[in-house]
C-alpha positions as CSV (number, residue, x, y, z in Angstrom):
1,X,5.6,-10.7,171.4
2,X,8.1,-13.4,172.4
3,X,11.3,-12.1,174.1
4,X,13.6,-13.5,171.4
5,X,11.4,-12.1,168.6
6,X,11.4,-8.6,170.2
7,X,15.2,-8.6,170.6
8,X,15.8,-9.7,167.0
9,X,13.5,-7.1,165.6
10,X,15.1,-4.4,167.7
11,X,18.6,-5.4,166.6
12,X,17.8,-5.3,162.8
13,X,15.9,-1.9,162.8
14,X,17.0,1.7,162.9
15,X,13.8,3.0,164.4
16,X,11.3,0.9,166.3
17,X,7.8,2.2,167.1
18,X,5.9,0.8,170.1
19,X,2.5,1.4,171.7
20,X,4.2,2.9,174.7
21,X,6.8,0.5,176.0
22,X,10.5,1.0,176.1
23,X,13.5,-1.4,176.5
24,X,16.6,0.2,178.1
25,X,19.1,-1.8,176.0
26,X,17.6,-0.3,172.8
27,X,16.5,3.1,174.1
28,X,18.1,5.0,171.2
29,X,15.9,3.0,168.7
30,X,12.6,2.8,170.4
31,X,10.0,5.5,169.9
32,X,6.8,5.1,172.0
33,X,3.8,6.4,170.1
34,X,0.0,6.3,170.3
35,X,-1.4,3.0,169.0
36,X,-2.6,3.7,165.4
37,X,-5.2,0.9,165.7
38,X,-7.0,2.7,168.5
39,X,-7.0,6.2,167.0
40,X,-10.5,7.9,167.3
41,X,-11.9,5.1,169.5
42,X,-14.0,6.2,172.4
43,X,-14.4,4.4,175.8
44,X,-17.0,1.7,176.1
45,X,-17.0,1.4,179.9
46,X,-18.9,-1.0,182.1
47,X,-22.7,-1.6,181.8
48,X,-24.9,-4.0,183.7
49,X,-27.5,-3.5,181.0
50,X,-25.4,-5.4,178.5
51,X,-25.7,-9.2,178.3
52,X,-23.3,-12.0,177.7
53,X,-19.6,-12.9,177.8
54,X,-17.4,-12.6,174.8
55,X,-14.5,-15.0,174.8
56,X,-11.8,-14.4,172.2
57,X,-9.8,-17.5,171.5
58,X,-6.6,-18.0,169.6
59,X,-4.8,-20.6,167.4
60,X,-1.3,-21.6,166.4
61,X,0.1,-22.6,163.0
62,X,0.5,-26.3,162.6
63,X,3.9,-26.1,160.9
64,X,7.1,-24.4,161.6
65,X,7.2,-20.8,160.3
66,X,9.4,-19.1,162.9
67,X,11.5,-19.9,165.9
68,X,10.7,-20.7,168.7
69,X,8.3,-23.4,167.6
70,X,6.4,-25.7,170.0
71,X,4.3,-28.4,168.3
72,X,2.5,-29.2,171.6
73,X,1.5,-25.6,172.3
74,X,-1.9,-25.7,170.7
75,X,-2.9,-28.9,172.6
76,X,-1.8,-27.3,175.9
77,X,-3.7,-24.2,174.9
78,X,-6.8,-26.1,174.2
79,X,-6.6,-28.0,177.5
80,X,-6.5,-24.6,179.3
81,X,-9.5,-23.4,177.3
82,X,-11.5,-26.5,178.1
83,X,-10.7,-26.2,181.8
84,X,-12.1,-22.7,181.8
85,X,-15.3,-23.9,180.0
86,X,-15.7,-26.8,182.5
87,X,-15.3,-24.4,185.4
88,X,-17.7,-21.7,184.4
89,X,-21.2,-22.2,185.7
90,X,-23.7,-23.5,183.2
91,X,-25.9,-20.4,183.3
92,X,-22.9,-18.3,182.4
93,X,-21.7,-20.6,179.7
94,X,-25.1,-20.3,178.1
95,X,-24.5,-16.6,177.8
96,X,-21.0,-17.0,176.3
97,X,-20.1,-16.2,172.7
98,X,-16.9,-17.9,171.6
99,X,-15.0,-16.0,168.9
100,X,-12.4,-18.2,167.4
101,X,-9.3,-17.0,165.5
102,X,-10.1,-16.2,161.9
103,X,-7.6,-18.7,160.5
104,X,-8.1,-22.2,162.1
105,X,-4.8,-23.5,160.6
106,X,-6.5,-26.9,160.1
107,X,-6.9,-27.6,163.9
108,X,-10.8,-27.8,163.7
109,X,-11.0,-25.8,166.9
110,X,-14.7,-25.2,166.6
111,X,-15.5,-28.9,166.1
112,X,-13.3,-29.9,169.0
113,X,-14.9,-27.4,171.4
114,X,-18.4,-28.5,170.3
115,X,-17.5,-32.1,170.9
116,X,-17.2,-31.2,174.6
117,X,-19.8,-28.5,174.8
118,X,-22.4,-29.0,172.1
119,X,-24.4,-25.9,173.2
120,X,-21.5,-23.5,173.0
121,X,-22.2,-20.6,170.7
122,X,-19.5,-20.0,168.1
123,X,-19.6,-16.4,166.9
124,X,-18.8,-15.8,163.2
125,X,-16.8,-12.9,161.8
126,X,-19.8,-11.1,160.3
127,X,-19.6,-8.7,163.2
128,X,-16.3,-6.9,163.9
129,X,-14.5,-7.5,167.1
130,X,-15.2,-4.0,168.3
131,X,-18.9,-4.3,167.6
132,X,-19.0,-7.6,169.5
133,X,-17.1,-6.0,172.3
134,X,-19.6,-3.2,172.6
135,X,-22.4,-5.7,172.8
136,X,-21.2,-7.9,175.7
137,X,-21.1,-7.3,179.5
138,X,-17.8,-9.0,180.1
139,X,-14.8,-9.8,177.9
140,X,-12.6,-12.9,178.5
141,X,-9.2,-13.4,176.8
142,X,-6.8,-16.3,177.3
143,X,-3.6,-15.1,175.6
144,X,-1.4,-12.0,175.8
145,X,-2.3,-10.7,172.3
146,X,-3.7,-7.6,170.8
147,X,-7.3,-8.3,171.6
148,X,-7.0,-7.8,175.4
149,X,-5.0,-4.6,174.9
150,X,-7.8,-3.4,172.6
151,X,-10.4,-4.2,175.3
152,X,-8.5,-2.5,178.1
153,X,-7.9,0.6,175.9
154,X,-11.6,1.2,175.5
155,X,-12.2,0.5,179.2
156,X,-14.2,-2.7,178.7
157,X,-14.6,-5.0,181.7
158,X,-12.1,-7.8,181.1
159,X,-10.9,-11.0,182.7
160,X,-7.7,-12.5,181.4
161,X,-5.9,-15.8,182.1
162,X,-3.0,-17.8,180.7
163,X,-0.1,-20.1,181.7
164,X,2.8,-17.7,182.7
165,X,5.3,-20.5,182.0
166,X,4.1,-20.8,178.4
167,X,3.9,-17.0,177.7
168,X,7.3,-15.3,178.4
169,X,7.2,-11.6,179.1
170,X,9.9,-9.0,178.8
171,X,11.3,-8.3,182.3
172,X,10.4,-4.7,181.9
173,X,6.7,-5.7,181.3
174,X,6.3,-8.0,184.3
175,X,5.5,-5.3,186.9
176,X,2.6,-4.0,184.8
177,X,1.1,-7.5,184.4
178,X,1.6,-8.0,188.1
179,X,-0.5,-4.9,188.7
180,X,-3.3,-6.5,186.6
181,X,-3.1,-9.6,188.7
182,X,-3.4,-7.6,191.9
183,X,-6.3,-5.7,190.5
184,X,-8.2,-8.9,189.8
185,X,-8.0,-8.7,186.0
186,X,-5.3,-11.3,185.1
187,X,-5.1,-14.8,186.5
188,X,-2.7,-17.7,186.2
189,X,-5.4,-20.5,186.3
190,X,-8.5,-21.1,184.1
191,X,-10.4,-22.3,187.2
192,X,-9.7,-19.2,189.2
193,X,-10.5,-17.0,186.2
194,X,-13.8,-18.8,185.8
195,X,-14.7,-18.1,189.4
196,X,-13.8,-14.5,189.0
197,X,-16.0,-14.1,185.9
198,X,-18.9,-15.6,187.8
199,X,-18.3,-13.4,190.8
200,X,-18.2,-10.1,188.9
201,X,-20.8,-10.8,186.1
202,X,-23.9,-9.7,188.0
203,X,-22.5,-6.3,188.8
204,X,-19.5,-5.5,186.5
205,X,-20.0,-1.8,187.0
206,X,-19.1,-1.8,190.7
207,X,-16.2,-4.2,190.1
208,X,-14.7,-2.4,187.1
209,X,-15.0,1.1,188.4
210,X,-12.9,0.3,191.5
211,X,-10.2,3.1,191.7
212,X,-7.3,0.7,192.2
213,X,-8.4,-1.5,189.3
214,X,-8.7,1.5,187.0
215,X,-5.3,2.8,188.0
216,X,-3.8,-0.5,187.1
217,X,-5.7,-0.5,183.8
218,X,-4.6,3.0,182.9
219,X,-1.0,2.4,183.8
220,X,-0.9,-0.7,181.6
221,X,-2.6,1.0,178.7
222,X,-0.2,4.0,178.9
223,X,2.7,1.5,178.5
224,X,1.3,-1.0,176.1
225,X,-1.8,0.5,174.4
226,X,-1.1,4.2,174.5
227,X,-3.9,6.5,173.5
228,X,-3.7,10.2,172.6
229,X,-6.3,12.8,171.7
230,X,-3.7,14.3,169.4
231,X,-2.5,11.0,167.9
232,X,-2.7,12.0,164.2
233,X,-0.7,15.2,164.7
234,X,1.9,13.2,166.7
235,X,2.3,10.7,163.9
236,X,2.4,13.5,161.3
237,X,5.2,15.2,163.2
238,X,7.1,11.9,163.5
239,X,6.8,11.2,159.7
240,X,8.1,14.7,158.9
241,X,11.1,14.1,161.1
242,X,11.8,10.7,159.5
243,X,11.5,12.3,156.0
244,X,14.3,14.8,157.0
245,X,16.7,11.8,156.9
246,X,20.0,11.4,158.9
247,X,20.4,12.8,162.4
248,X,17.0,11.6,163.7
249,X,16.2,12.3,167.3
250,X,13.5,10.8,169.5
251,X,10.6,13.2,169.8
252,X,10.5,14.9,173.2
253,X,7.5,14.5,175.5
């Protein structure tokens, strides 16, 4: 979420649920809760027996629908994506499945990628994202969106990269992303990310099970993709509290 969008949403709401994060300026409104999207999901983990790289790409609307709006953003994004594909070794690119955003917004992303890489495999949406995630050895994401949090929450080996200048983070979030960088999960360059993917692909198990990497992953998920074995009860308790009306208090614990 863009910083200005988050601030606006927090200002106009009485109670704001997050997947774990807090914002000191609005501490009285924010209620960190387990991510509802991830309820009842079990860890996938690392497996050298799996094959292939799943790449989840994104897209941007062509026309103004909210502020801020950058009409050149999609072209900058595509250039970064092409730089990654140019840098990944041919034998790994042959094992890649490119999952484009469901709504193309008229950009013809698939055609534009195939113009440069005719042999690139474009995955359709007949298979759910979670199913596809289970059936790959390595996941790659190039945008700070829900997909990478989903992958990290189920402990899937993940490489991430994006332009930090084009993707503003809340100051409170930056230390957690820095830990992902130090752990070798997040990169600021498509070329370096491609080299990292090549380096870890043959033995993702040894790389992904590194204690320091797992500590960074768990800390990030607890803050931005929180899981709980008691999530349904926690949400039920919260809804009962909201139904009581005025005088709401943030749940303890």
